[in-house]
C-alpha positions in Angstrom: 0.0 0.0 0.0 1.2 3.5 -0.9 0.8 6.5 1.3 0.3 9.8 -0.6 -0.6 13.3 0.2 -4.4 13.9 -0.2 -5.7 16.0 -3.0 -8.8 18.2 -2.9 -11.2 18.0 -5.9 -14.3 20.2 -6.3 -17.3 18.2 -7.4 -20.4 20.0 -8.7 -23.8 18.6 -7.6 -27.4 19.6 -8.0 -28.7 19.6 -4.5 -28.0 22.6 -2.3 -28.1 20.5 0.9 -24.7 19.0 -0.2 -23.0 22.3 -0.6 -19.5 22.3 1.1 -19.8 18.7 2.2 -16.2 17.2 2.3 -15.7 13.5 1.8 -12.5 11.6 2.0 -12.7 9.0 -0.6 -10.5 5.9 -0.1 -10.5 2.7 -2.1 -8.6 -0.6 -2.8 -6.2 -0.7 0.2 -5.4 -4.3 -0.5 -3.9 -4.9 2.9 -1.9 -8.2 3.1 0.9 -9.9 5.0 3.6 -7.6 3.5 1.7 -4.4 4.4 3.8 -2.4 6.9 1.9 -1.6 10.2 3.7 1.8 10.3 2.2 2.7 6.9 -1.3 1.9 8.3 -0.6 4.1 11.4 0.4 6.9 9.0 -2.8 6.5 7.1 -4.8 6.7 10.3 -3.0 9.9 11.3 -3.7 11.4 7.9 -7.4 10.5 8.1 -7.6 12.0 11.7 -5.8 15.2 10.8 -7.9 16.0 7.7 -11.0 18.3 7.9 -13.6 16.1 6.3 -17.2 15.2 7.3 -16.8 11.5 6.8 -14.8 8.8 4.9 -16.1 6.7 2.1 -14.2 3.5 1.5 -15.3 1.7 -1.7 -14.1 -1.8 -1.2 -11.1 -4.2 -1.5 -9.7 -3.5 1.9 -7.9 -6.8 2.2 -5.8 -9.0 0.0 -5.4 -12.1 2.2 -7.3 -13.9 4.9 -8.1 -11.7 7.9 -6.5 -14.1 10.4 -3.1 -13.3 9.0 -3.5 -9.5 9.3 -5.9 -9.0 12.2 -3.6 -6.8 14.2 -2.9 -4.6 11.2 -6.6 -4.2 10.4 -7.3 -3.3 14.0 -5.0 -0.2 13.5 -7.7 1.2 11.2 -10.2 1.3 14.1 -8.3 4.2 15.4 -9.7 6.5 12.7 -11.7 9.1 14.5 -14.0 10.0 11.6 -17.0 8.0 10.6 -16.0 5.4 7.9 -18.6 4.0 5.6 -17.5 1.0 3.6 -18.8 -1.6 1.1 -17.5 -4.9 -0.1 -15.0 -5.4 -2.9 -14.4 -8.6 -4.8 -11.2 -9.3 -2.8 -13.0 -8.7 0.5 -15.5 -11.3 -0.6 -12.9 -13.8 -1.7 -10.8 -13.6 1.5 -13.6 -13.3 4.0 -16.1 -10.4 4.3 -17.7 -11.7 7.5 -14.3 -11.9 9.2 -13.5 -8.4 8.0 -16.7 -7.0 9.4 -15.9 -8.4 12.8 -12.4 -6.8 12.9 -13.4 -3.4 11.6 -15.6 -2.8 14.6 -15.4 1.0 14.3 -16.5 1.1 10.7 -20.0 1.3 9.3 -20.8 -1.5 6.9 -23.1 -0.4 4.1 -23.7 -3.4 1.8 -27.4 -3.1 0.7 -27.9 -0.5 3.5 -28.8 3.1 4.0 -27.5 5.4 6.7 -28.7 9.0 7.2 -26.4 11.7 8.5 -27.1 15.3 9.5 -25.1 18.1 7.7 -25.8 21.7 8.5 -29.4 21.0 9.4 -30.0 18.7 6.4 -30.4 15.0 6.2 -28.1 13.2 3.7 -28.4 9.6 2.8 -25.4 7.4 2.3 -26.3 4.2 0.4 -24.1 1.1 -0.3 -24.4 -1.9 -2.6 -22.6 -5.1 -2.3 -20.1 -6.1 -5.0 -21.2 -7.8 -8.2 -19.3 -11.0 -7.1 -21.4 -11.3 -4.0 -23.5 -14.2 -5.2 -20.5 -16.4 -5.8 -19.5 -16.1 -2.1 -22.8 -16.6 -0.3 -23.5 -12.9 0.2 -26.6 -11.1 -1.1 -26.6 -8.3 -3.6 -29.9 -6.6 -3.3 -29.9 -4.4 -6.3 -33.7 -4.1 -6.4 -33.8 -2.8 -2.8 -31.1 -0.3 -3.5 -32.7 1.0 -6.6 -35.9 1.6 -4.7 -34.1 3.4 -1.9 -32.2 5.6 -4.2 -35.3 6.7 -6.1 -36.9 7.7 -2.8 -33.8 9.2 -1.1 -32.5 12.7 -1.9 -29.9 14.0 -1.4 -28.0 10.7 -1.7 -24.4 9.5 -2.0 -24.1 6.0 -3.5 -21.1 3.7 -2.8 -20.3 0.6 -4.9 -17.1 -1.1 -5.7 -17.2 -1.3 -9.5 -17.8 1.6 -12.0 -20.2 -0.7 -13.8 -22.9 0.2 -11.2 -23.0 3.8 -12.3 -26.2 3.3 -14.3 -28.1 2.5 -11.1 -27.0 5.9 -9.8 -27.8 7.8 -13.1 -31.2 6.1 -13.5 -32.2 7.1 -10.0 -30.8 10.6 -10.4 -28.4 10.1 -7.5 -26.3 13.2 -6.8 -23.0 11.4 -6.3 -21.7 7.9 -7.1 -18.3 6.7 -5.7 -16.4 3.6 -6.7 -13.0 2.1 -7.2 -11.8 -1.3 -8.4 -9.9 -0.2 -11.5 -6.6 1.0 -9.8 -6.6 3.4 -12.7 -5.1 0.5 -14.7 -2.2 0.3 -12.2 0.4 -0.4 -14.8 0.3 1.2 -18.3 -0.7 -0.1 -20.9 -3.2 -2.2 -18.9 -5.3 0.9 -18.8 -6.7 -0.2 -22.2 -7.7 -3.7 -20.9 -9.6 -2.1 -18.0 -11.5 0.1 -20.4 -12.7 -3.0 -22.2 -14.6 -4.2 -19.2 -15.3 -0.9 -17.2 -17.1 2.2 -18.4 -14.6 4.5 -16.6 -10.9 4.2 -15.8 -10.5 6.8 -13.1 -11.3 10.4 -12.2 -14.4 12.6 -12.3 -17.3 12.3 -14.7 -20.8 13.8 -15.0 -23.7 11.8 -16.5 -27.0 13.7 -16.6 -27.5 14.8 -12.9 -25.0 12.4 -11.4 -21.4 13.2 -10.5 -19.3 10.0 -10.7 -15.9 9.6 -9.1 -13.6 6.5 -9.8 -10.8 6.3 -7.2 -7.4 4.7 -8.3 -6.9 3.4 -4.7 -3.9 3.2 -2.4 -3.0 -0.4 -2.8 -1.8 -2.6 -5.6 -2.8 -6.1 -6.8 -0.4 -8.8 -8.0 2.7 -6.7 -8.5 3.4 -4.0 -6.0 4.1 -1.4 -8.7 2.3 1.4 -10.4 3.1 3.2 -13.7 1.0 6.1 -15.0 -1.6 5.3 -12.4 -0.5 7.0 -9.1 -2.1 5.9 -5.8 -4.6 8.4 -4.4 -6.6 9.6 -1.4 -8.9 12.3 -2.5 -11.0 14.9 -0.6 -14.2 15.6 -2.6 -15.5 19.0 -1.8 -19.1 19.1 -3.0 -20.3 22.4 -4.5 -23.9 23.0 -5.4 -24.4 24.5 -8.9 -27.3 26.6 -7.5 -25.3 28.4 -4.9 -22.0 29.2 -6.8 
């Protein structure tokens, strides 16, 4: 896993209730046996020092069985901000239930909705389990989430893969956050990722929905990146109506 300085990105949204909301978006940590505990402690310090309203973690926290990295994962429970997270395909493969038990200070959002208060307004944070859920005995309740999104505004929708963006767009969700792609991780694999995913990385707008695809902090397979730098990004939401 690579620690980097956070960047701030302005994201324009429709709903005025979201104006000036600051979200730290993390993704794809891929914590494994080789992950340095000091690096995780530094990540916790960064998260605690930043001025954000909450943290959104869009999957793939682990890259090996939880029993081998339990003490390392427990370090993350020292994050003082609210952390909302959803499953990624690697979490499912290595043991999502075990991960949930260890991350006792995090808020698990697979197929769930949580409502927070921000400057007197209610904001809904909604999560969907990963597309691989059914192969690992976990439910992916897409129908439930579609119904919730259509009835919930303003809303922020978390999913692991960019492919789920259509659910956000069709329900006119204000903001959709995801990861999974690593931004291609090593060029020219960017082109392979684009064959199977609608977006590689970065910020996009489709109709009334802002979409952000995070490149993540970790790596998969080879611990190396080329033309796809690791990232932790603060998304500052700005309402188009109050600029």
